[in-house]
N, C-alpha and C positions, 0 to 999 in steps of 0.2 A: 123226526125219525131217529131212533137210536143207532149209533154206529155199530153196536154189537151184532145187530141182526144181519148185517151184510158180510160179516166175517164168518165163513163156514168152515167145516172140518177139512176142506181141501187146502186151506191156508195154514202156514206155520202158526204156532201159538203166539198170540199177542201178549207181550210181557208187561205192558203198562200203558196208562193214559196220564196225561197231565190234567190239571184241574181247569185249564183254559178251555174256551169254546173251540179253539184250534187244537185238535187231538193229534199228538205225535206218536207214531207207532214205531216200535223197534221190533224186528222180527228175530226170533230165536234161531239158533243153528250155527253152523260153522261160519266164522267171520271171513268174508272176502272183501278186502278193500284194495284200492289201487296201490297202496304202499307195500302190501305183502306179495303182489304179483306184478312185475313190470309190464306184462302184457295187457293188464286190465286198465281201462280208463274210465273216467267219471262222466255220467250222464244225468240230466235233469229233465223231468217231464211234468208239465203243468196241465191240468185237465179241469174243464168246467162244462157241466152238462145237466140236463134235467135229472132229478134224483130218482133212482129205481134200484131194485135188487140186483146184486151181482157185479157192480162196477169194480169194487176192490178186487174181487176174484179174477175178473178178466184182465185188469191192469197187471196183477201179479203174474198171471199165466202168460201174458204177452212177454214180459221181461224174462221170466224163468225159462220159458220154452226156447229162448235163444241163448241160454247159458248165462244170463245176467243174474245179478244178486242185488236185492233191494237193501240198502243200508238204513233207510229211514223214509217214512211217509207221513205227511201232514194231511189230515182229512178234516173237512169242515162242511157241515150241513146246517145252514141257518134255521133257527126255529121258525115254524109256520111258513117256510118257503121251500118249495119242492125243487131245490137246486143243490148240486153237489160240486164241491171244489176239492182238488187234491194236488199235492206236489210231491213227487217221488224222486228220491236220490238213489242212484244205483250205479254199479260198476259192471262192465262188460268187456268182452274180448272183441275188438274190431275185426279180427280175422274171421270170427264166427258170426258176427252180426254187423255187416257193413252199414255205414251211415245211411245209404240210400234205402236199404231194406228196412232199417229201423223206422225211417220216415213212412214207408208204406205200411208197416205193421200198426203204427199209432194212428195212421189215417183210417185204417179199417175199424179200429176201436172208436174213432171219432164218428164215423158213419153209423156204427152199431148203436151208439147211445145218443145220436143227434146232438153232438157236442157243439157248444157255442165257442169253445176255445180248446185247442189242443196244440201245445207247443213243446217240442223236444229240443234240448240244447246239449251239445257236447263241447264244453268250454275250450278244450285243448285243440279242437278241430275246427269248430265253427268260427266265422269272423266275429270279432269283438263288437259289442254294441257301441255305436257312435253316440256320444251325449254332448249336450251343451250345458254349461254351468252358469246359473244366474246367481250372482253374489251381491251381498249388501255392502255397506261401507266398511264393516269390520273385516279385516283381512285374515285373521288367524284361522278361520274355518276353511277358507279357500287354500291357504298355504298347506294346512294339514291334508286336505284332499289331494292337492297336487303332489305332495310327498308320497302319499300312498299309491298314487297312479304311477309316479316315476319309479318307485321300488317294485312295481309289479304286483302289488297286493290288491289292486282293483282291476278286474277283468273288463275294462272298457277303454275306449279311445276318446279322450276329451278333445273335441274339435273346435270348440268355441267357448269363450268366457264373456259373459255379459254382466256388467256391473255399473256402479255409479260413475257418471262422467266426471273425470277429474282433469284439471289442466295444470300441468307443471312446466314451468319455464316456457309457457306459451305453446306447449305441445299437447295436442288432444289425441290420445290413443284411439286409433280407428276401430278397434274391436270392442270398445266400451260404449254403452248407452244407458240411459237413466233406468234404474230399477231399484225400488226400495219400498217394501210393504205395499206393492201395487196389486190390484185385482186384475187378472187377465180376463179379457172380455170373452163372452160366449162365442163370438165370431172367430176370435183367435184360436180358442180351444178346439172348436169344431173344424176349423181349417187345418190345424196342425194334425188332429186326429190320432195322436198317440199320447201315452201317459206322461204327465209332468208331475214330478215329486218335489215337495217342499220340505225342508228341514226347519222346523220352528223351535226356537229356544224357549219353549214353555210346554207345560203339560196341558194340551188341549183336552176338552173344550174350554178350559179356563185360560185367561190371560191371552186373548187373541190380539192381533195387531202389533204395533211397534213397541219395542223395548219391553218384552214380556218378563225379563229378569227383574227389572225395576218394579213392574207391576206386582210380581210375586213377593219381592222383598218388602214393598210397602204394605202389602196385605198381611204380612207376618206369617206366611205359610212355612211349614217345616220341611216340606218335600218340594223340590223343584226338578226340572229335567228338560228333556227335549222330545219332540214328536216329529216323526216323518209321516207325511200324509199325501194323498193325491190332490192335485190342485183342481178346484172348481171355480165357478164364477164368484161364489161367496168367499170372502176372506177367511182363511184358516178354518174352513168348514168341511173340507173333503174327507173321504174315508181314511181312517187312521191305519197306518201300516205297522208301525212299531213305536214304542216309547221307552225312554231311559230315565231312571229316577235317581236323584242325588239328595242326600239328607242335608238340610240347611242347618248349620251349627250357629250358636249364638255369636261365635267369634268370626263368622264369615263376613267379609267385607263385600259391599255391593259391587265394587269395581272388579272383583275377582270372579263374579258369577258367570259372565260370558265365557271366560277362559276355561272354567271348570266344566261347563256344559259343552 
């Protein structure tokens, strides 16, 4: 189903689409962002429901009717699947749209479209997500992650670090346990019941498993990178979230690849 058919004349003009299957919308009009007005704060709404007409219109109406302004929206309707996904970034005045009322408004939309998922977040108000980090032997990625968390650039609370067991001077850190290119069992994933994200140092679906940088180097590829994906029972086979690409030069040394990625 084409995205264009659900954008009707009651919506602001759509000014562009990307060529990706995930279509990013920017709405024309006066710019209202949280930096231009101290009273405005940032909100995020994620929506997943059966595909039908009028979803975008109702989402926009819900936010605009409370004085909010959409800064950007990502819309995705998979081919041959009657499902709709969206992520809306917006700003609003909490005095005009209290957090409790916002939850009620999006709940009404969820019931209207029989949504499978409807999540609204206000990062400056809501509690931070608590996450655990599973790290491999190489420590530079963990160090960079912890620096970002300490500087406040990551809106999460890191409550646990799980990595390779190491023994130094006879001391075994109690927060560490064995983890390296392991496949988490279906029982573990179902018992946990929440999303687990893996950051793989290779461009999946190529170069799965251990030491993907060396695999890519040995294969003579000219593009390398990293992939974030959801974890499933099958190693490095979960749905891909995002990928980053780096050009591999002839002068690139293999031992520098993990640091560059």
